[in-house]
C-alpha positions, 0 to 999 in steps of 0.5 A: 406842722399842725397835724404833727403836734396834734397827733403827738400831744392831743387825744380826743381833742384834749391836750395831754401834756405841755411840750418842752420844745418851744416850737410845739408849745407855740404851735399848740398856743396858735391852735388854742387861740383859734377858739377865741373870736376876734373882737369878742370880750371874754370874762375870765370865767369864759376864758377858763371854760374854753381852755378847760375843754382843751386842757385841765390846767386852764390857769397855766394856759391862760397865763401863757396866752396872756404873757405871750400876747395871744390874749390881752386884758383890760386895765382892771384885768376882768375882760380878755380879748384876742390880740387882733395884731397877732400873726399866727404861723 
């Protein structure tokens, strides 16, 4: 599965487009979240910098990761954490 989506949607380690099919979006997000360490605190700027290396629209990816519980934020929204309970398939 990983090789399939990487060949289809990535070029030179950059995501070229967000797929319409949810199974591919999920696979891509499962891949992107591996760039974040468990138990590390990230600022929004650090999150954006990591995502920018993969996809130019870092705000879309960041929002997707938060909305789908890949990343969580503290109460004031300044710090991000990788969800430790996330099971990546």
